[in-house]
N, C-alpha and C positions, 0 to 999 in steps of 0.2 A: 409429467413424465419429460425428461430431457431428450432432445433431438439429437441424431448421431453427430452431430457435429459439436454436441457439448455433452460428450460422454464422462460422467461423473464417476470414473474409475481407475484404477492403476493401469499404466501403461508398462511397467517394468523399465524404468527408464535407466537402470543399471547404476544410479547413484542413490545415496541414502541420506540417514540423518546426520551422518557425520562427514559427509563431503562438503568440501569448502568450494567457494567461489571460484578458486584458482583450479579446482578440480572438474568443476563442469565447463570451464572455459578452456580447458587443454587442447590445444590444436585450433581453437576457433580464433579467426582473424576477424577483427572488427575494424580495421583500418578505413576510414571514410564514413563510419556511422556516428551519427549525433544522438546522444542520449540526455534526456532531460531528467535530471535525478532530485527532488526534493529530500531534503534531511540527508544530502549527501556529505555531509563534513561531521558526523557524529555518529557511534555505534555502528550499527549493520549497515548504515549508508556510506560511512567513511572506506568501510571494506569493500562495500559495493564497487564506489568510485576508484579504489587502487586496482581492483580486479578488472573492470571495464576498460580503463585507460590502460593498463598492462597488456591487454589484448587489441590494442589500437584506436579503443572508441576516443572520441572526444565528449566530455561530460560537462553539461552546464549543471550549476547547481545554485538553484535560487535559495536566498537565505533570509530569514529574519534578522540574522546579527552576520550580517557579509563581512565585517573585518575579522569577527571570529571564525568565521567559514574561512577565511583566506589564510590564517594562521593555521589552522588544522590541515589545509590541504596544501600548505607550502612544502613545494619538491615534487608535487606530483605533476606530471606533464599532462598537456591536453584537456585541462580543467578550466575553467571559467565560473566566476561568481557574480551573481547579480542580486538585488535585495527584492524580496518578496515576504509580505506576512499573511499566511493563510487565515488568520482570524479576519482579515481586512478586505473587504471585497474591493475597495478603490486601490489597494496596493496589488492585487492580483489583475485589476485591469491595467494598471499602469506597467507590471513586469511584463504581460502579454503583449502590450501594443509595441514595447521596445524590441522584444523578441521579434515580432512578425515584421517588425520594421527592417529586420536583416536579411529577410526573405529566404531565411534557411528553413531546410525540412527537418522534422523531426523523425527520427526512426526508431526509438525507443523510448516511452516517458513511464517512469517507476514513480508511483507516489509513496515515498516511504517515510515521509515527515509525520510526527503524530505527537499527541499527548495521551498519558495515560493514566487513570485514577486520580485525575485532578480536583482540587477543590472546586465548590460551586461557582461557576462565572459564566455570564453571557458573553456573545459576541454578536455583532450587528444589529439587527431590530429585535434583540431579546433572545436570540438561538441559544441553547445549550453549549457550553464551548467546545466538549469535546466532539459533539456532532457537528457544529459549525467548522470546526477546524480539520479534524480527521477527514469528515465527509463531504461538507459543503464547500470548503476551501478547494478542495482537489476537484469536485464536480466542476466549479467554477472554472479552475485552471484549464482543466482538459477542454472544456466546451470554448473558451476563449482562443485556445491555441488549436483547435480542430484544424484550421485551413493549413498549417504546417504539419500536424500528426497525418492528416488524409494524403497530403502530398508523400509522405515518407512510406505509405503504405506497412507500417511496420506493428508494434506491439504495444500495448498500454497495460501495465501491471500495477494494480493495486494492492497495497500491502494491507491484508488484513490480521486475523490471529486467531489462534484457538479460544482467546476472550469472546469470540462471537457466541460462543456456546452460552454465555451468561444471560445473553437478551437477544428476542427478535427486535426488529423495530416497534417501538411502542406507539402505534397509531392513535390511541386515545391521549397520550400525554408525552409528546416527543421531547418536549422541554423541561421536563419534570416539574412541572408549576406544583404537582401534588406531593412534592418530596423528593429529595434529591439522594441518590444512590450513586456514589463515584463509579463502583464495580459494572452496576448494571448500564449505567451511562457509556462506561468503554465498551462494553458488549454490544449495545445498541450501534454505536457509532462503527466497530469492526464488522458488523453484520451489515451495515449500510455500505462499507468498502467492498465487501462481497458481492451485494446485490447491484452496486453501482456497475462493476465490472460484467455482471451478467447481463445486464440490458445494455450498456455501449456495446458488447462484442454483438448483439442482435442487431443494433442500428448501424454498427461500423463494417460488418464484415462484407457489405457489398462494395464498400469502398476499398476493400484489400486489408482492413485492419483488424486485428483480433486482441480480445482483451481477456486479461487472466486475474484471478486474484490470488494471493499466497499467504500462508501462515508461516512465518520465518522460524518459530522454534522458540522456546524459552532461552533468554540471552540476558545477564547481566549487563546493561547499559544504562547512559544517563535517562533512557525513557522512564526507568524508575524513579526519578529526581522528587516526584510528590508523594513517595513513599517513605516513611519514617524505619530507621533499623529495625525497632522492634516489630514493625507491621512484616517485614520480610522475614523475622525470625519467626514469628507466629505462621507465617505461610509455609514454613519449612524450607526456605530458599536458602538461608544462612543461619550461622551460628552467631553467639553474641559477640565473638570478636569479628565477625564480617566475613567468615570463611565460607565458601560456597559448599552446600549440603546435597543440593539436588543434583544427582547424577546426570538427569536428563537433560540439564542445562548444556546449551551450547556455547562454542566460543563465538564471538562476532565473526570470524572468517566464516564458520559454519552456518552462522544466522543468514548471512548473506547469500549464502547458495542457492536458496530456492528461488527468490526472486530472479538473481542472475540467469538460473536455469529457464524460468517460465518466459524471460526477456529475449532468449538467444536460442533456445534448443530446436534443433530440426525435427525432434520428436512430436512436437506441437504442432507442426504444418497440418493445417486443416482442421484444427481443435481451437476451441476457445471458449470463454464464458464460464470456465470451469475453476474450482477452489483447487488449489495445490499445496503440498506440504512436504517436507522431506525431499525434496527434488524429484517429485512425481504427483500426479493427480491423485486427490485425497478421496477416500471411501465414505460414502453417505453414512450416517449414522442415525438413529431414531431421537426424535426430538425429546424423546423421554427417557434417554439414556444419560444418566449422571455419573456413572463410572469410567466411562470409556474417554480415554484424555488424548485421543486422536480422532479426525474423520471430520465431514461437515454435516451440521444439521440443516434439514429441508428449509427452514425459513432464511437461509443465507445463499440458498441457490434456487428458489422458487422463482418463475418468471414472471408470474402475476405480482408479486410482492416487488419484484424489481422494477417493473413497469410503473407500478404506483409510486414506488420513491423516485423513479427518475421524474414523474410529473409534479410531486410535490417539491423535488428540488427545484426543478424549472420555475414554479410559482415562487419561490422563495428567492431565488438568485436573479429571475429575470432573464436566466440563459438557458438557449435550448439551441445547440449548431445544427440540429436535424429538424427542427420545426418546418413545416412546409410553407 
């Protein structure tokens, strides 16, 4: 059962599925605020960078391809790029050390970078790559940057997905040694993103930091790079000529809205650990429900599973900023 400060129910935000990042930031002044945004140079991450900087924030974009990032972000004020590969724990440590050496506080952290439905691969000491990059990479990054995040007393936003409904954490075979399913692996990683925010919020609330997870919605972006056109045709997303068929898909500007809302909305003051979608807190759905296309399954918000995942992540990475 969720506590009163992690209420997993709609709060009637006044925004919705078609709201854009600019809509939710209308009238919001982020001057002087520093945002750390992984994936901030592509897809919904790029639109998030544009919206946040337009509201006055300074955005740090750590990127696996820093030159590509600089080209994509050219002409946007108050942006800086540094090198970071979420698949490489040494790269994460090096980036964190460089950032911490600047002495700056982090007001908002948005973990937006991700891979989806990738072919089987491993990172680190044999971790399945989607879990290793989408979850463990961001887990390590936040734990290493915790001194700056704690000083900022702001928010951490983990970008999950409705894809979490495809799989809970597979405790008996997290790395798919028994056979690989790229969609189950993506689902597990997105469940892990939500559970990460759930437990981080429990640990961080006493420091004045709150954490949220979000489903941005369906958006055609470079995230689909591992899918063939035929796969997307078979999923009913596009036609044979590449034209969008799914009327429920959002534009990148709309896809960026929920993470921007979770990062900045005063309506979320006093709340945390919740899973959000369409610029509001999502409603719970039954784990057995295979027809509803919105809402969050219990396996992505369960506090016991969240604590178990945190412990496993600490063991795998050797990091826990909250360890006594």
